[in-house]
C-alpha positions in Angstrom: -55.9 -48.4 -52.7 -56.2 -48.5 -49.3 -52.6 -49.5 -48.7 -51.3 -47.0 -51.1 -53.1 -44.2 -49.3 -51.8 -45.3 -46.4 -47.8 -45.6 -47.6 -48.7 -41.7 -49.3 -49.5 -40.2 -45.5 -46.1 -42.6 -43.9 -43.7 -40.4 -46.8 -45.8 -37.2 -46.0 -45.0 -37.6 -42.3 -41.8 -38.5 -42.8 -41.1 -35.5 -45.1 -42.9 -33.4 -42.5 -40.8 -34.9 -39.4 -37.2 -34.2 -41.8 -38.3 -30.8 -43.0 -38.9 -29.5 -39.2 -35.7 -31.2 -37.5 -33.9 -29.2 -40.1 -35.4 -26.3 -39.5 -34.6 -27.0 -35.6 -31.4 -27.5 -36.3 -30.6 -24.8 -38.8 -31.7 -22.5 -36.0 -29.9 -23.6 -33.6 -27.0 -23.5 -36.0 -27.7 -20.1 -36.3 -27.8 -19.5 -32.7 -24.5 -21.3 -32.7 -25.8 -24.1 -30.2 -26.1 -27.0 -32.8 -25.2 -30.2 -32.9 -21.8 -30.8 -33.6 -20.7 -26.9 -33.6 -16.9 -26.7 -32.2 -18.0 -23.9 -28.9 -16.9 -23.3 -25.6 -19.2 -21.7 -22.4 -18.3 -18.1 -21.5 -20.1 -16.3 -18.6 -20.4 -12.4 -18.4 -21.3 -10.6 -15.2 -22.6 -7.2 -15.7 -24.4 -4.7 -13.3 -27.1 -3.4 -16.0 -27.7 -6.1 -19.3 -30.8 -4.0 -20.2 -31.4 -5.0 -24.1 -29.7 -8.6 -23.9 -31.5 -11.7 -24.0 -31.5 -15.4 -25.4 -30.2 -15.3 -28.8 -28.3 -11.6 -28.9 -24.8 -12.0 -31.0 -21.1 -12.0 -29.4 -18.9 -10.0 -31.8 -15.2 -9.9 -31.4 -13.5 -7.3 -34.1 -16.3 -6.5 -35.1 -16.8 -10.5 -36.5 -19.7 -12.9 -35.3 -18.2 -15.0 -33.3 -21.3 -16.4 -31.0 -24.4 -15.7 -29.4 -26.5 -15.5 -26.2 -28.0 -18.5 -24.4 -29.5 -17.4 -21.3 -29.7 -14.2 -19.2 -30.3 -14.1 -15.5 -30.3 -12.2 -11.8 -27.3 -12.5 -10.2 -27.1 -10.3 -6.9 -27.4 -7.2 -7.6 -26.6 -7.9 -11.6 -26.8 -10.0 -14.5 -25.2 -12.8 -15.5 -25.0 -13.3 -19.4 -24.4 -17.0 -20.5 -23.3 -17.5 -24.1 -21.4 -19.8 -26.2 -18.4 -18.6 -28.7 -16.1 -20.4 -30.9 -13.5 -23.1 -29.2 -10.6 -21.3 -31.1 -10.9 -17.9 -29.7 -7.8 -17.8 -26.3 -9.5 -16.1 -23.5 -7.0 -14.2 -21.1 -7.2 -13.3 -17.3 -7.8 -9.4 -18.2 -10.7 -10.2 -21.1 -13.7 -8.4 -20.3 -17.1 -8.0 -22.4 -19.3 -4.9 -23.3 -22.7 -4.3 -24.3 -23.2 -1.9 -27.5 -25.2 -0.6 -30.1 -25.4 -2.5 -32.9 -27.5 0.3 -34.9 -28.6 4.4 -33.8 -32.0 2.2 -34.1 -31.3 -1.3 -33.7 -31.1 -3.5 -31.0 -27.4 -4.5 -28.9 -24.5 -6.9 -28.9 -21.6 -7.9 -26.8 -18.2 -7.4 -27.9 -15.6 -9.3 -26.5 -11.9 -8.0 -25.5 -9.9 -11.6 -25.4 -7.4 -9.6 -23.8 -3.6 -10.6 -24.0 -1.8 -11.5 -20.5 -2.1 -13.2 -17.7 -2.4 -16.6 -19.1 -5.1 -18.4 -21.3 -8.3 -19.4 -19.2 -9.9 -22.7 -19.4 -12.6 -24.9 -17.7 -15.6 -22.4 -16.4 -15.0 -18.9 -17.9 -15.8 -16.0 -15.8 -15.5 -12.2 -17.7 -16.3 -9.0 -16.2 -19.5 -6.9 -18.3 -18.8 -3.0 -18.7 -21.9 -1.0 -20.4 -20.9 1.3 -22.6 -23.8 4.7 -22.9 -26.6 3.9 -25.3 -29.3 6.6 -27.0 -31.2 6.0 -23.8 -28.5 7.1 -21.4 -27.3 9.7 -23.4 -31.2 11.2 -23.4 -31.0 11.3 -19.8 -28.0 12.7 -19.6 -29.1 15.4 -22.0 -32.5 15.8 -20.3 -30.6 16.3 -16.6 -28.4 19.3 -18.7 -31.7 21.1 -20.0 -32.9 21.2 -16.6 -29.7 22.6 -14.8 -28.9 25.0 -17.3 -31.9 27.5 -17.2 -30.3 27.7 -13.6 -27.0 28.3 -15.0 -28.2 30.5 -17.7 -29.5 33.1 -14.9 -26.8 33.1 -12.3 -24.7 33.9 -15.8 -26.9 36.8 -16.9 -26.9 38.2 -13.1 -23.3 37.9 -12.8 -23.2 39.8 -16.7 -25.3 42.3 -15.2 -22.9 43.0 -12.4 -19.9 43.1 -14.3 -21.2 45.5 -16.6 -22.6 47.5 -13.5 -19.6 47.9 -12.3 -17.6 48.4 -15.3 -19.9 51.3 -15.9 -19.5 53.1 -13.0 -17.8 56.5 -13.8 -15.9 56.5 -10.2 -14.7 53.0 -10.8 -13.3 54.4 -14.2 -11.7 57.6 -12.6 -10.0 55.7 -10.1 -8.8 52.9 -12.3 -7.1 56.0 -15.1 -6.0 57.7 -11.7 -3.9 54.4 -11.0 -2.5 54.1 -14.6 -1.6 57.2 -14.5 0.4 57.1 -11.3 1.9 53.9 -12.0 3.0 55.5 -15.6 4.6 58.9 -13.6 6.1 56.3 -11.2 7.7 54.3 -14.1 9.1 57.7 -15.2 10.5 58.4 -11.5 12.2 54.5 -11.5 13.5 55.3 -15.3 15.1 58.4 -14.5 16.6 57.2 -11.0 17.9 54.1 -12.8 19.9 56.5 -15.6 21.3 59.3 -13.0 22.0 55.8 -10.5 23.4 54.2 -13.1 27.1 54.6 -12.1 26.7 53.9 -8.7 24.6 51.0 -9.4 27.4 49.3 -11.2 29.9 50.3 -9.0 27.8 49.0 -5.9 27.6 45.2 -7.8 31.3 45.1 -8.5 32.1 46.1 -5.0 29.9 43.1 -3.6 31.7 41.0 -6.3 35.0 41.8 -4.8 33.8 41.7 -1.4 32.6 37.8 -2.5 35.6 37.1 -4.0 37.5 38.2 -1.0 35.5 36.2 1.2 36.0 33.1 -0.3 39.9 33.6 -0.8 39.8 34.5 3.2 38.0 30.9 3.7 39.9 29.0 1.4 43.3 30.3 3.2 41.8 29.9 6.7 39.9 26.7 6.1 42.6 24.9 8.6 42.2 27.8 11.2 38.0 27.6 11.0 38.2 23.8 11.4 40.5 24.2 14.7 38.1 26.5 15.9 35.3 24.6 15.7 37.2 21.7 17.3 38.4 23.7 20.0 34.4 25.3 20.7 33.7 21.5 20.6 36.3 20.9 23.3 35.2 23.9 25.6 31.7 22.7 25.0 32.3 19.2 26.3 34.5 21.0 29.5 31.9 22.7 30.2 28.8 20.6 30.0 31.6 18.3 32.4 32.0 21.0 35.1 28.2 21.3 34.9 27.6 17.9 35.8 30.3 18.4 38.7 28.4 21.3 40.1 25.1 19.5 40.1 26.9 16.9 42.0 28.6 19.5 44.3 24.9 21.0 44.8 23.2 17.4 45.7 26.2 17.1 48.7 25.0 20.7 49.7 22.0 20.1 49.7 22.1 16.8 52.0 24.2 18.5 54.4 22.0 21.2 54.6 19.8 18.6 54.9 21.0 17.1 57.7 22.1 20.3 59.9 18.3 20.8 59.5 17.8 17.4 61.6 20.6 18.3 63.9 18.7 21.4 64.5 15.6 19.7 65.0 16.6 17.3 67.3 18.2 20.4 69.4 14.9 22.1 69.1 13.0 18.7 70.4 15.8 18.5 72.8 17.2 15.4 72.1 21.0 14.8 73.3 23.5 16.7 75.9 24.1 19.6 73.5 20.0 20.4 73.8 20.1 19.8 77.5 23.2 22.7 77.6 21.2 24.7 75.5 17.6 24.4 76.5 16.9 22.5 79.8 17.3 25.6 82.9 17.2 23.3 85.6 20.7 22.1 84.1 22.2 25.5 83.6 21.4 26.6 86.9 22.9 23.7 88.4 26.2 24.1 86.3 25.6 27.8 87.0 25.7 27.1 90.9 28.7 25.1 90.6 30.6 27.2 88.5 30.4 30.1 91.0 31.1 27.4 94.4 33.9 26.6 92.1 34.7 30.4 91.8 34.4 31.1 95.7 36.9 27.7 96.6 39.4 29.2 93.9 39.3 32.7 95.7 39.9 31.0 99.1 42.8 29.1 98.1 44.3 32.5 96.1 43.2 34.1 99.5 44.3 31.4 102.4 46.6 29.2 100.8 46.4 25.5 101.1 47.6 23.7 104.5 49.7 20.6 103.2 50.6 18.2 106.0 52.6 15.1 104.3 53.7 12.2 106.4 56.9 10.2 104.9 58.0 7.2 106.5 54.6 6.3 108.9 52.6 4.2 109.1 49.0 4.6 110.5 
């Protein structure tokens, strides 16, 4: 009896363990982490992963392809680890988006696998985007409600000011006067145009004829105009050369003036014979005395003559 009871307990234990194993396998299969399931790991980086936790579903074009296995903080954002079907190709331009499953339901991750840049393999890291949810929309709506009040007050004030401006009798009278003057000016302008229509037509015809004559003149004298332009260019070149030569002459004159100024400075400072002749009073007096003596000698010679006694053929 005891042996039979023992066998029964062993069978019940085995059945219980098998049931638990099947249950765990079923849960893991449902989450996409089951043993033998052909899956690959992807990492998605979000600025905010609110509403996403382990077990959240991953969809592609509305079809479930995997689930989230873990969520962690990474710097100033969140990192989501998910496992998806290995048969789905992931390209370099792929990304993922957090979306609301239903109006009152949870959230899901919608995968966009991309189509260019080459297929990714190994460790796959994708950028994540956040789609506006009900909470965000409500927050924006609250901000709008808070800002609408002051805006409505400003609009009411602006409408009141416009109403007062439009109701001003002086403004209405000024507008009516301006409209009357504009109408009168239009009538006068139409009258002037009707009276001078012929003259205007004649003037336009004359302008057209003048334009034609000018075009013909330019066509006939195109060569002469080119020669005039070439002559003008030659004249400009010659004038430029003349200016250069004039500059050289001015430089030479400037150097000559500098030399003359140096000579004048030397004369004033008493350097050289010419300066002595001009500025040395003693030398001037000596020269004057010598000239006076020479003058007296010449006068004596002229008055008395010269006694010349020349001996020829004699020896001393």
